[in-house]
Structure formats: C-alpha cells, structure tokens
C-alpha positions as CSV (number, residue, x, y, z in Angstrom):
1,X,-9.4,39.9,-12.2
2,X,-9.4,36.7,-10.3
3,X,-6.6,34.8,-9.6
4,X,-6.1,31.5,-8.7
5,X,-5.1,30.5,-4.7
6,X,-1.9,29.3,-3.5
7,X,-0.2,26.2,-6.1
8,X,-3.1,26.0,-7.8
9,X,-2.3,28.3,-10.9
10,X,-3.1,31.6,-12.1
11,X,-6.4,32.5,-14.0
12,X,-5.7,34.5,-16.9
13,X,-9.2,36.6,-18.2
14,X,-6.8,38.0,-21.1
15,X,-10.8,38.6,-23.4
16,X,-11.9,40.2,-19.8
17,X,-9.0,42.4,-19.2
18,X,-8.9,44.4,-22.9
19,X,-12.4,45.1,-22.4
20,X,-12.2,46.3,-18.9
21,X,-9.3,48.7,-20.6
22,X,-10.9,49.7,-23.1
23,X,-14.3,50.9,-21.3
24,X,-12.5,52.3,-18.8
25,X,-10.6,54.8,-21.5
26,X,-14.2,54.9,-23.2
27,X,-15.6,56.0,-20.4
28,X,-12.7,58.7,-19.3
29,X,-13.0,60.0,-22.8
30,X,-17.2,60.1,-22.2
31,X,-16.4,62.1,-18.6
32,X,-13.4,64.9,-20.0
33,X,-15.8,65.6,-22.3
34,X,-18.6,66.4,-20.2
35,X,-16.3,68.0,-17.9
36,X,-15.8,71.0,-20.5
37,X,-19.5,72.0,-20.0
38,X,-20.3,71.0,-16.4
39,X,-17.9,71.6,-12.8
40,X,-18.3,69.9,-9.8
41,X,-17.5,70.6,-5.9
42,X,-15.8,67.7,-5.0
43,X,-14.9,66.8,-1.6
44,X,-14.0,63.4,0.0
45,X,-14.8,61.4,2.8
46,X,-14.4,58.3,5.2
47,X,-16.5,55.9,6.3
48,X,-15.4,53.1,8.6
49,X,-17.2,49.9,6.9
50,X,-15.6,47.8,9.7
51,X,-14.5,49.1,12.7
52,X,-11.6,48.0,14.5
53,X,-12.1,44.1,15.7
54,X,-10.3,40.8,17.0
55,X,-10.5,37.6,15.6
56,X,-8.6,34.8,16.9
57,X,-7.9,31.6,14.6
58,X,-6.5,28.4,15.9
59,X,-4.1,26.4,13.7
60,X,-5.5,24.3,10.7
61,X,-4.9,20.4,12.5
62,X,-5.9,21.9,16.2
63,X,-9.0,23.5,14.4
64,X,-9.9,19.7,13.6
65,X,-10.9,19.5,17.4
66,X,-12.0,23.0,17.8
67,X,-12.3,26.5,16.7
68,X,-11.5,27.7,13.5
69,X,-8.2,28.0,11.3
70,X,-10.1,30.3,8.6
71,X,-12.9,32.8,8.3
72,X,-14.5,35.3,6.4
73,X,-15.5,38.9,6.7
74,X,-18.1,41.0,4.1
75,X,-17.6,44.4,3.1
76,X,-20.6,46.0,1.5
77,X,-18.4,49.0,0.1
78,X,-20.7,52.1,0.4
79,X,-21.9,54.1,-2.8
80,X,-18.9,56.5,-4.4
81,X,-16.0,54.9,-2.8
82,X,-13.3,55.6,-5.0
83,X,-10.3,53.0,-2.9
84,X,-10.9,51.7,0.6
85,X,-8.1,50.0,2.5
86,X,-7.6,47.6,5.2
87,X,-4.9,47.2,8.0
88,X,-4.4,44.6,10.2
89,X,-1.9,43.3,13.1
90,X,-1.1,40.1,14.7
91,X,-0.2,38.6,18.0
92,X,-0.7,35.6,19.9
93,X,-3.1,34.8,22.4
94,X,-6.9,34.4,22.0
95,X,-7.6,37.7,23.1
96,X,-7.0,41.7,23.2
97,X,-7.1,43.7,20.5
98,X,-4.7,46.5,19.3
99,X,-5.6,50.2,18.1
100,X,-5.2,50.4,14.1
101,X,-6.7,53.9,14.4
102,X,-6.8,53.7,10.4
103,X,-9.8,56.1,9.9
104,X,-8.6,58.9,12.3
105,X,-5.4,58.7,9.8
106,X,-7.0,58.5,6.8
107,X,-9.4,61.2,7.7
108,X,-6.8,63.5,8.9
109,X,-4.8,62.6,5.5
110,X,-8.0,63.1,3.0
111,X,-8.0,66.9,4.2
112,X,-5.4,67.3,1.6
113,X,-7.0,65.8,-1.7
114,X,-3.6,65.1,-3.3
115,X,-2.7,62.8,-0.6
116,X,-5.1,60.5,-2.3
117,X,-2.7,60.2,-5.2
118,X,0.2,59.5,-3.8
119,X,1.4,56.0,-1.7
120,X,-0.6,57.1,1.3
121,X,0.0,53.4,2.8
122,X,3.9,54.6,3.5
123,X,2.5,57.2,5.7
124,X,0.3,55.2,7.4
125,X,1.5,53.8,10.8
126,X,0.0,50.7,12.8
127,X,1.2,48.1,15.7
128,X,4.0,45.3,14.1
129,X,2.3,41.3,14.1
130,X,4.2,38.9,15.6
131,X,2.4,36.0,13.6
132,X,1.7,35.0,10.1
133,X,-1.7,35.3,8.1
134,X,-2.6,34.5,4.5
135,X,-5.9,37.5,3.4
136,X,-7.6,36.6,0.5
137,X,-10.4,38.8,-1.1
138,X,-12.6,37.3,-3.2
139,X,-16.4,36.9,-4.2
140,X,-19.1,35.3,-2.6
141,X,-18.8,31.8,-4.6
142,X,-14.7,31.3,-3.8
143,X,-15.5,32.5,0.2
144,X,-18.1,29.7,0.3
145,X,-15.4,27.3,-1.1
146,X,-13.0,28.6,0.6
147,X,-14.3,28.5,4.2
148,X,-15.4,24.8,3.0
149,X,-11.6,24.0,2.6
150,X,-12.5,23.0,-0.9
151,X,-8.4,23.8,-2.1
152,X,-7.5,21.1,0.3
153,X,-9.4,18.7,-1.7
154,X,-7.6,20.3,-5.0
155,X,-10.3,22.5,-6.4
156,X,-9.1,25.9,-7.2
157,X,-10.6,28.7,-5.9
158,X,-9.8,32.9,-7.1
159,X,-8.9,35.6,-5.8
160,X,-8.5,39.3,-6.5
161,X,-4.7,40.0,-6.9
162,X,-4.7,43.7,-5.7
163,X,-6.1,43.5,-1.9
164,X,-4.7,39.9,-1.3
165,X,-1.7,39.4,1.1
166,X,-0.3,36.2,1.9
167,X,2.3,35.3,5.1
168,X,2.1,38.7,6.5
169,X,2.1,39.3,10.2
170,X,0.9,43.3,10.2
171,X,0.0,45.3,7.1
172,X,-2.4,48.3,5.3
173,X,-3.5,47.1,1.9
174,X,-5.0,49.9,-0.5
175,X,-7.9,48.5,-3.5
176,X,-8.9,50.9,-5.9
177,X,-9.7,48.0,-8.4
178,X,-12.4,46.7,-6.7
179,X,-14.8,49.4,-5.5
180,X,-18.4,48.9,-5.5
181,X,-20.8,46.1,-4.1
182,X,-19.7,43.4,-1.7
183,X,-16.5,41.7,-1.6
184,X,-15.5,39.3,0.8
185,X,-12.0,39.0,3.2
186,X,-11.1,35.3,3.9
187,X,-8.6,35.4,6.4
188,X,-6.7,32.4,7.3
189,X,-4.0,30.7,9.8
190,X,-1.4,29.4,7.5
191,X,-0.4,27.6,10.4
192,X,-1.0,24.1,11.6
193,X,-0.6,24.0,15.3
194,X,0.3,27.4,16.4
195,X,-3.0,30.3,16.8
196,X,-3.5,33.6,15.8
197,X,-4.6,37.1,16.9
198,X,-5.8,39.0,14.2
199,X,-7.0,42.9,14.8
200,X,-8.5,44.1,11.9
201,X,-10.3,47.5,10.4
202,X,-11.7,48.3,7.4
203,X,-11.9,52.2,5.7
204,X,-13.4,53.4,2.2
205,X,-13.0,56.6,0.8
206,X,-15.7,58.1,-0.5
207,X,-16.3,61.2,-3.3
208,X,-18.8,63.6,-3.1
209,X,-20.0,66.1,-6.4
210,X,-21.8,68.7,-6.4
211,X,-22.2,69.9,-9.2
212,X,-21.1,74.0,-9.8
213,X,-24.2,75.5,-11.8
214,X,-22.4,77.8,-14.5
215,X,-23.2,81.7,-15.7
216,X,-24.5,82.2,-19.1
217,X,-21.3,83.9,-19.7
218,X,-19.0,80.9,-19.1
219,X,-21.6,78.7,-20.7
220,X,-21.1,80.9,-24.3
221,X,-17.6,81.1,-23.5
222,X,-17.4,77.9,-24.1
223,X,-19.6,77.2,-27.2
224,X,-17.0,79.6,-28.7
225,X,-14.5,78.4,-27.1
226,X,-15.4,74.8,-29.2
227,X,-15.9,76.6,-32.4
228,X,-12.6,78.3,-32.4
229,X,-11.1,74.2,-31.5
230,X,-13.1,73.8,-35.0
231,X,-11.6,76.4,-37.1
232,X,-8.1,75.2,-35.4
233,X,-8.7,71.8,-36.9
234,X,-9.5,73.3,-40.2
235,X,-6.2,74.9,-39.8
236,X,-7.9,78.1,-39.5
237,X,-5.6,79.8,-37.2
238,X,-6.8,83.3,-37.1
239,X,-10.5,82.3,-36.9
240,X,-9.5,80.9,-33.8
241,X,-8.2,83.1,-32.3
242,X,-11.4,85.1,-33.0
243,X,-13.3,83.1,-31.6
244,X,-11.1,82.4,-28.4
245,X,-10.9,86.3,-27.9
246,X,-15.4,86.1,-28.4
247,X,-15.2,83.5,-25.4
248,X,-12.5,85.0,-22.8
249,X,-14.6,88.3,-23.1
250,X,-17.9,86.1,-21.9
251,X,-15.7,84.6,-19.4
252,X,-12.0,83.8,-19.6
253,X,-10.8,79.8,-19.5
254,X,-7.8,78.3,-19.5
255,X,-8.4,75.7,-22.0
256,X,-9.5,78.5,-24.8
257,X,-6.3,80.4,-24.3
258,X,-4.2,77.7,-25.0
259,X,-6.0,77.1,-27.9
260,X,-5.3,80.7,-29.1
261,X,-1.9,80.8,-28.2
262,X,-1.3,77.4,-30.0
263,X,-3.0,79.1,-33.3
264,X,-0.6,82.0,-32.7
265,X,2.5,80.1,-32.2
266,X,1.0,78.1,-35.9
267,X,1.0,81.6,-37.1
268,X,4.3,82.6,-36.3
269,X,3.8,85.5,-33.9
270,X,5.6,83.4,-30.6
271,X,5.9,86.2,-28.6
272,X,2.5,86.7,-28.7
273,X,1.9,83.3,-28.2
274,X,4.5,83.2,-25.1
275,X,2.2,85.9,-23.2
276,X,-1.0,84.0,-23.9
277,X,0.5,80.9,-22.7
278,X,1.7,82.6,-19.7
279,X,-1.9,84.0,-19.1
280,X,-3.3,80.2,-20.2
281,X,-1.1,78.8,-17.1
282,X,-2.2,80.9,-14.6
283,X,-6.1,80.7,-15.0
284,X,-6.0,76.7,-15.7
285,X,-3.8,76.0,-12.3
286,X,-7.3,78.1,-10.6
287,X,-9.5,75.7,-12.5
288,X,-11.2,72.7,-12.0
289,X,-9.1,69.4,-13.2
290,X,-6.0,71.5,-13.9
291,X,-3.5,68.5,-14.1
292,X,-5.9,66.7,-17.2
293,X,-5.9,69.8,-18.8
294,X,-1.9,70.8,-18.6
295,X,-1.7,67.2,-20.1
296,X,-4.4,67.7,-23.3
297,X,-2.6,71.0,-23.7
298,X,0.9,68.9,-23.8
299,X,-0.7,66.8,-26.2
300,X,-2.1,69.5,-28.3
301,X,1.0,70.9,-28.7
302,X,2.6,67.6,-29.9
303,X,0.2,67.0,-32.2
304,X,0.8,70.5,-33.8
305,X,5.2,69.8,-33.8
306,X,3.7,66.4,-36.1
307,X,2.2,68.7,-38.8
308,X,4.8,71.5,-37.9
309,X,8.3,70.1,-36.7
310,X,10.3,73.6,-36.6
311,X,7.8,75.3,-34.8
312,X,9.4,78.1,-32.4
313,X,8.8,78.7,-28.8
314,X,6.8,75.1,-28.9
315,X,9.1,73.1,-26.8
316,X,9.6,76.4,-24.6
317,X,6.0,76.3,-23.7
318,X,6.0,73.1,-22.8
319,X,8.9,73.1,-20.5
320,X,7.0,75.6,-19.0
321,X,3.6,73.3,-18.8
322,X,5.5,70.3,-17.7
323,X,7.0,72.4,-14.4
324,X,3.6,73.3,-13.3
C-alpha cells in the first residue's frame, strides 16, 4: 500500500486493502486444501540482489553546485521471494565502504527455517552510522518524481510504508508485503549542507518447493480421511471412526487420527479419545505444515464445543495441543 511522502499526508486505499486481504485469505484457504493432497520438500536460500555498495550524497543546497542529494536503486526481486532485506550504515566523507555482511548473516540463519517467522532483524548486526538519511520504497512512477524533486514543488509522492525509513543513521529493514517484480529504493540526504556516505546491501530469501511423490497408500488414506470427516459433519461419529481406521490402515496421517479422536469424544469415549489424540500429536509433529494442522485441530475442537458445551476431555486435549 502506498502512502504520501513526508508532510504531504497519507494516501488511504481502503477498497484495495480489503480486496487484497480477501484474496490473501482465499488463496490461503485454497493452498491448505491443496496441501492435503500435495506435499513439498521446502528449502530456503539467500540471493544477494545488491552487493554492498558505497553511495555519496551531497547536501541539498550544495547539490545545486554539483553532485546529487538523491539517488535511487532498482530492486529486481527474484522469483519465489518470500521476504527481503536491505541494510545500510552511514558515515561522513566521500570515500570508503563499510562491511555489512547481510548475505552472510542471513545465509547462516536460514539453516533453521523457524528463524524466518521470528524477528530476524534483531539478530543481525551492522556497523553504527554517523549521519542521517531517508530511504523510501516505491514504484517506478513515484521514483521518477522523487528524483525530479517534485515534492519540493508541492507534488504528492507515494511510498510503501513497509520498507521506508526516515532520519536514520543505520538499520536493517525487512520487507515481506512487497515481494515480487521491480521496486525502487529512493535514497535522500535530508541535510542541506553536510554530505553523507551510505553503504547499502540488499538480500532476498527465496523459497524452493519440490513436490514429494506420494504412495498409492497415502493417497487412499487421504481419501478415506476425507470421507470420515464428511461423516463427522453429518453427525455419524461411528462411521467417521470406521473410515479413519481404514485410512490409517493404508497410511498413518496425524490429522485423520485427530478426526477419529474428536469423534470418540463426541461418543463420550474420553479415555480412547485421549490415547488417539496423543498418537495424533506425535504424528502431526513429524508431518508437513504441523503448526497449521494443529491450529485446525484446535478449531475443530472449538466447533465441537459449540455443539456439545460439556464435552468431557476436550479442554484437556486442547491444552495438550497448545503446548506443542
């Protein structure tokens, strides 16, 4: 979403935002449905989009007599980028480059994929800066206006809120909302008289997905599991258990066992259900998209509690899942 530069006010595109969120939720739903029939081996790698470079920007007034107070860098994001980063540090003087080591640091971190969901920037280190700069993330139309300094004449320029910083000496900036195509970083020296040397680096993290071929047994198990859940939704809990058992005779799936455990709870077989859920939890932790599957299992229990508020054993099982 683009916002107005500096003091020119915000640009609110509510309809676009609502549509974007709707599309995201729809795609997420479809992706999860497909994931029940397809599994992927997922790996991540870093790509150094812009190697560390040094850029000197003159002060705004002095740039009228030579040099530049603004410059832009085009960022061609690689295919399958899931998030990307730029880091920069500043110092006074026209020469010299600082070692940011952004690509090296990120490469070591993605060996553990869980770091991609944590606050990565707090774990990265760069040299401290000594002079302030403004950096705007924007599109082609607005970067051209930025370079022509049209905002000085009252024009409203627009930028992406995520990825834009102001009056900052050094930083590591993470972007995951804008992760495809070509975008632009507009660098500006806000000082009227003092020059600034900026060292900057841009690194993308891409996701590689390789389809895992499933055995006939696993595919049959998923079909039986779907049939079992259909019976559960109809209130045929015993039939759900029977189809779940058929599924797991072909291939053991954690989400199918969880469905069976919920059917047992609905039939007041608390002891059997607890044993089934323990086995389900063990399997889910070993199988793809475990976090998402656990969230869906909890959601199913919550829905069951709406039908049967005094469902014995349900809260204990939820607590057991939530600590995983």
